[in-house]
Backbone as JSON, one array per atom type, in Angstrom:
{
  "sequence": "XXXXXXXXXXXXXXXXXXXXXXXXXXXXXXXXXXXXXXXXXXXXXXXXXXXXXXXXXXXXXXXXXXXXXXXXXXXXXXXXXXXXXXXXXXXXXXXXXXXXXXXXXXXXXXXX",
  "N": [[9.36, -41.32, -34.31], [9.19, -42.16, -37.71], [10.37, -41.33, -40.88], [9.79, -41.85, -44.22], [11.24, -41.99, -47.5], [10.66, -41.92, -50.96], [12.11, -43.69, -53.72], [12.46, -42.03, -55.89], [12.36, -39.34, -54.82], [14.71, -39.5, -53.15], [16.67, -39.93, -55.19], [16.45, -37.55, -56.68], [17.19, -35.64, -54.72], [19.92, -36.41, -54.22], [20.78, -35.88, -56.91], [20.56, -33.01, -57.11], [22.31, -32.35, -55.0], [24.92, -33.28, -55.91], [25.17, -32.11, -58.35], [24.56, -29.44, -57.96], [26.25, -28.38, -56.13], [28.77, -27.28, -57.31], [27.87, -25.02, -58.4], [26.51, -23.65, -56.23], [28.61, -23.12, -54.7], [29.87, -20.9, -55.62], [31.73, -21.09, -57.69], [33.45, -20.12, -60.44], [32.7, -21.07, -63.74], [34.13, -21.4, -66.75], [34.26, -21.64, -70.29], [36.58, -21.12, -71.79], [40.16, -20.91, -72.14], [42.28, -20.52, -69.18], [42.73, -17.12, -67.84], [45.55, -15.2, -68.31], [47.43, -13.48, -65.85], [48.55, -10.23, -65.84], [51.2, -8.0, -64.76], [51.31, -5.46, -65.47], [50.9, -1.88, -65.14], [47.79, -0.42, -64.54], [45.94, 1.63, -66.99], [46.23, 5.25, -66.71], [43.4, 7.13, -65.43], [41.4, 9.67, -66.85], [40.68, 12.71, -65.07], [37.51, 13.68, -64.03], [35.73, 16.4, -65.3], [33.58, 18.86, -64.57], [31.6, 21.46, -65.74], [29.85, 24.29, -64.83], [27.22, 26.68, -65.11], [26.08, 29.08, -63.16], [23.2, 30.8, -62.46], [21.89, 32.09, -60.2], [22.3, 32.53, -56.84], [21.61, 31.45, -53.58], [21.54, 32.94, -50.5], [21.78, 32.49, -47.02], [21.25, 34.69, -44.38], [21.76, 36.24, -41.3], [20.87, 38.97, -39.49], [21.45, 41.12, -36.87], [20.74, 43.32, -34.09], [22.66, 45.61, -31.87], [21.97, 44.5, -29.32], [21.49, 41.82, -30.03], [19.05, 41.2, -31.0], [17.01, 40.17, -33.75], [16.92, 41.74, -36.95], [14.16, 42.52, -38.68], [13.01, 43.93, -40.82], [14.36, 44.23, -43.34], [15.22, 45.06, -46.76], [15.97, 44.08, -50.17], [17.52, 46.18, -51.13], [19.04, 46.91, -48.96], [21.22, 45.29, -48.85], [24.59, 44.53, -49.93], [26.32, 42.59, -52.14], [29.35, 41.1, -53.02], [31.29, 39.69, -55.71], [34.45, 38.45, -56.46], [35.37, 40.99, -56.15], [33.53, 42.38, -57.6], [30.43, 44.08, -57.79], [27.27, 42.45, -57.11], [23.96, 41.74, -58.22], [21.21, 41.94, -55.95], [18.47, 40.17, -55.86], [16.22, 39.66, -54.24], [14.81, 39.81, -50.9], [13.9, 38.12, -48.05], [12.27, 37.62, -45.07], [12.47, 35.07, -42.94], [10.83, 33.44, -40.34], [11.97, 31.44, -37.96], [11.39, 30.6, -35.39], [9.98, 28.36, -33.15], [6.59, 28.07, -32.52], [4.74, 28.11, -29.57], [2.66, 25.51, -28.58], [-0.88, 25.31, -28.41], [-2.64, 24.51, -25.52], [-3.76, 21.16, -24.85], [-7.2, 20.14, -25.39], [-9.28, 19.83, -22.77], [-11.5, 17.71, -21.22], [-14.47, 18.37, -19.4], [-15.38, 17.14, -16.19], [-18.59, 15.71, -15.69]],
  "CA": [[8.69, -41.0, -35.5], [9.95, -42.52, -38.76], [10.18, -40.78, -42.18], [10.34, -42.86, -45.46], [11.36, -41.18, -48.63], [10.61, -42.73, -52.01], [13.46, -43.76, -54.42], [12.59, -40.92, -56.65], [12.85, -38.13, -53.97], [16.06, -39.63, -52.83], [17.44, -39.73, -56.4], [16.3, -36.17, -57.0], [18.06, -34.88, -53.72], [21.25, -36.66, -54.64], [21.23, -35.18, -58.11], [20.69, -31.54, -56.71], [23.49, -32.14, -54.17], [26.14, -33.38, -56.57], [25.28, -31.15, -59.55], [24.24, -27.98, -57.4], [27.49, -28.05, -55.32], [29.8, -26.34, -57.91], [27.16, -23.63, -58.66], [26.24, -22.97, -55.06], [29.85, -22.75, -54.06], [30.35, -19.67, -56.14], [32.8, -21.28, -58.54], [33.25, -19.55, -61.91], [32.96, -22.03, -64.61], [34.31, -20.77, -68.04], [34.6, -22.67, -71.31], [37.87, -20.85, -72.44], [41.37, -21.15, -71.29], [42.41, -19.59, -68.05], [43.25, -15.96, -68.1], [46.84, -14.84, -67.76], [47.51, -12.23, -65.06], [49.69, -9.41, -66.14], [51.57, -7.2, -63.64], [51.4, -4.12, -66.06], [50.1, -0.97, -64.39], [46.57, 0.09, -65.27], [46.16, 3.0, -67.66], [45.64, 6.4, -65.88], [42.08, 7.64, -65.84], [41.26, 11.17, -66.97], [39.95, 13.29, -64.12], [36.19, 14.13, -64.41], [35.63, 17.83, -65.14], [32.19, 19.32, -64.63], [31.49, 22.74, -65.85], [28.51, 24.78, -64.48], [26.93, 28.0, -65.19], [24.97, 29.46, -62.18], [22.6, 32.26, -62.59], [21.35, 32.54, -59.03], [22.89, 31.98, -55.58], [20.66, 31.82, -52.47], [22.35, 33.13, -49.38], [21.01, 32.62, -45.75], [21.9, 35.77, -43.69], [21.08, 36.66, -39.99], [21.27, 40.31, -39.15], [21.09, 41.42, -35.51], [21.24, 44.68, -33.66], [23.67, 45.55, -30.88], [21.55, 43.58, -28.23], [21.36, 40.42, -30.47], [17.76, 41.0, -31.59], [16.97, 40.08, -35.23], [16.25, 42.87, -37.65], [13.21, 41.75, -39.63], [12.35, 44.77, -41.88], [15.36, 44.54, -44.32], [14.83, 44.81, -48.01], [17.11, 43.72, -51.09], [18.32, 47.31, -51.28], [19.84, 47.06, -47.71], [22.46, 44.47, -48.84], [25.55, 44.6, -51.03], [27.04, 41.37, -52.28], [30.4, 41.35, -54.02], [32.04, 38.42, -55.98], [35.74, 38.81, -57.13], [35.39, 42.53, -56.0], [32.48, 43.09, -58.38], [29.09, 43.94, -57.09], [26.28, 41.44, -57.73], [22.55, 42.05, -58.01], [20.49, 41.27, -55.04], [17.21, 40.12, -56.4], [15.16, 39.57, -53.3], [15.2, 39.57, -49.36], [12.8, 37.58, -47.57], [12.54, 37.22, -43.72], [11.88, 33.75, -42.59], [10.74, 33.27, -38.87], [12.32, 30.05, -37.69], [11.13, 30.21, -34.05], [8.82, 27.47, -32.89], [5.5, 28.63, -31.75], [4.11, 27.27, -28.51], [1.39, 24.91, -28.93], [-2.01, 25.55, -27.47], [-2.85, 23.39, -24.48], [-4.79, 20.28, -25.29], [-8.56, 20.27, -25.06], [-9.65, 19.02, -21.54], [-12.98, 17.62, -21.02], [-14.85, 18.61, -18.14], [-16.24, 16.12, -15.57], [-20.06, 15.93, -15.47]],
  "C": [[9.67, -41.43, -36.76], [9.56, -41.9, -40.1], [10.58, -41.8, -43.21], [10.18, -41.88, -46.61], [11.16, -42.34, -49.8], [11.97, -42.69, -52.86], [13.54, -42.54, -55.27], [12.99, -39.63, -55.97], [14.19, -38.32, -53.59], [17.13, -39.44, -53.99], [17.48, -38.28, -56.72], [17.22, -35.37, -56.01], [19.51, -35.23, -54.1], [21.82, -35.98, -55.97], [21.42, -33.67, -57.89], [21.88, -31.41, -56.01], [24.72, -32.26, -54.96], [26.28, -32.4, -57.68], [25.17, -29.62, -59.03], [25.52, -27.53, -56.56], [28.37, -26.88, -56.04], [29.2, -25.01, -58.12], [26.94, -22.99, -57.33], [27.49, -22.45, -54.33], [30.53, -21.43, -54.53], [31.4, -19.8, -57.02], [32.32, -20.77, -59.87], [33.69, -20.57, -62.98], [33.1, -21.34, -66.0], [34.8, -21.96, -69.11], [35.95, -22.26, -71.89], [39.02, -21.18, -71.57], [41.53, -20.09, -70.27], [43.08, -18.28, -68.33], [44.63, -15.82, -67.54], [46.86, -13.62, -67.07], [48.64, -11.52, -65.43], [49.89, -8.47, -64.85], [51.7, -5.75, -64.14], [50.48, -3.19, -65.24], [48.9, -0.54, -65.14], [46.81, 1.45, -65.89], [45.53, 4.15, -66.69], [44.33, 6.82, -66.41], [42.09, 9.13, -65.84], [40.41, 11.67, -65.86], [38.6, 13.77, -64.75], [36.02, 15.62, -64.15], [34.18, 18.08, -65.43], [32.17, 20.76, -64.57], [30.13, 23.27, -65.65], [28.37, 26.19, -64.73], [25.89, 28.3, -64.16], [24.43, 30.85, -62.41], [22.1, 32.78, -61.32], [21.8, 31.73, -57.9], [21.95, 32.49, -54.48], [21.51, 31.89, -51.14], [21.44, 33.2, -48.09], [21.9, 33.61, -44.86], [21.05, 35.91, -42.4], [21.72, 37.9, -39.67], [20.64, 40.56, -37.82], [21.5, 42.76, -35.1], [22.27, 44.49, -32.53], [23.3, 44.67, -29.65], [21.4, 42.18, -28.72], [19.97, 40.11, -31.01], [17.8, 40.91, -33.05], [16.3, 41.32, -35.72], [15.52, 42.18, -38.69], [12.76, 42.56, -40.78], [13.27, 45.11, -43.0], [14.78, 44.26, -45.72], [16.14, 44.49, -48.89], [18.05, 44.91, -51.21], [19.23, 47.54, -50.04], [21.16, 46.23, -47.72], [23.16, 44.8, -50.09], [26.31, 43.32, -50.96], [28.06, 41.65, -53.25], [30.98, 39.89, -54.33], [33.28, 38.87, -56.91], [35.62, 40.4, -57.17], [34.51, 43.22, -57.05], [31.12, 42.96, -57.71], [28.16, 43.1, -57.87], [24.98, 41.97, -57.37], [21.91, 41.35, -56.87], [19.12, 41.26, -55.42], [16.02, 40.19, -55.38], [15.74, 39.53, -51.82], [13.92, 39.19, -48.79], [13.14, 37.22, -46.06], [11.78, 35.99, -43.39], [11.9, 33.49, -41.03], [10.95, 31.92, -38.71], [12.04, 29.7, -36.16], [9.89, 29.36, -33.92], [7.78, 28.1, -32.02], [5.07, 27.62, -30.82], [2.92, 26.76, -28.88], [0.32, 25.25, -27.93], [-2.26, 24.34, -26.59], [-4.0, 22.4, -25.1], [-6.16, 20.4, -24.72], [-8.78, 19.19, -23.82], [-11.08, 18.85, -21.42], [-13.32, 17.65, -19.65], [-15.6, 17.45, -17.53], [-17.55, 16.55, -15.36], [-20.52, 15.19, -14.25]]
}
């Protein structure tokens, strides 16, 4: 099989090749004089300081009896929380059950 290109297509491909190579090669072309590299140390950067004010902290707590069974009927009044030796208010206590329920067996169709 023989392919023939017109002169216009050939010229267009040559133009793209010769003028596109410097750009496709990732060369940086600048109009100004080349930059001089200095060996001076960079200026130190100030550390980033973030100040926060926290009004509420959520704690996950697990309470079990002597046998390892979870105690589920505790209220906020049953807990004491201290921060820097100062008592903190406990706003709420919620029991969250995290055990996976067993799925019901899938529906089976009876043969007729």
